[in-house]
Steps between C-alpha positions, in 0.01 A plus 500: 500500500590180289165529328564868399837385345343215323217720368753754376719237317181348328397841388839577362512179315155536357565851368789406267451202274863507387757556792870457461645268770746786639217734511292268704786451739540868539121542568496221756795638680348841510182376607675294780696795624173713499337240699799475746480879541131493567551216748780677692306831508183351640645272768718635785856372512564196718597570860860518570649227727534741809400317813457795715134618506598838640703574176224363282249742679738801453537431133118462447455837673769661303370360166167671567634841543466759230816645328496823717458297824792269394714817444405632832594174662835493337581859617369409853717187516800702378467748778423256770788257411733780428558389148718743279417574147746361262541575130445178291779443249416489142479158315864483414762248626535450872797710639787295596610719784192423693601139527847579628591550865559843641559773224863590456555874569545674176782736447396846380573536124785728418386813322617519151340814364579837671387854485758773573362783693680837569419588858701821550818663407760750613427864389849537383455184266167627342659593168693184461187296580296701247754435232508124578124478478499691163764265377308188626174610311595637163170670406492699823593865480709672759204683665305166519790326651513780756138475580548118534784527739323777711201275538688238721427237608450361142569173318789532255461173327257208537544122426871479513706194564696473829839581330363799307320642816808467703719680237238791463494522878877537533509747221250741674641431858844619358339818382354566844147352476326259724361217301280206620427180306139380537 
């Protein structure tokens, strides 16, 4: 091995009569890393300091398996040892909540956006509700407002704040409609 490196260095120095010092340093570093890579790939890694011969034997047998056999071994071990599949987290920062003790029960977030849905209405209040729907949607004709009201349950407005949804609900309930906030 050492003779190959020495031979390569001599050949490199003979081929160029004028070599700048920094270029020589780069070449010798690259040759040294190539030689180290050649050395590491040709010789097996040193044995780990495990004193148990049973474990060493198992590692030797596993390292001799093909990729498919290793995959089968993993699935077999998972089923025999009852190991559940878990999703591996992305390479982001570690979650802080995992370090803490028992997770604190989270309160359900209060809803801020509501849809106002007309469920039903009294038959006597139908004309009033049609007029209110027509007033609420300016481009709606009287016939379209009538069709809209007759096709209950329908959503009157979407994406309203809590205050606006409550106000609209009170208006329609005063007219005789049954309104639900979703």
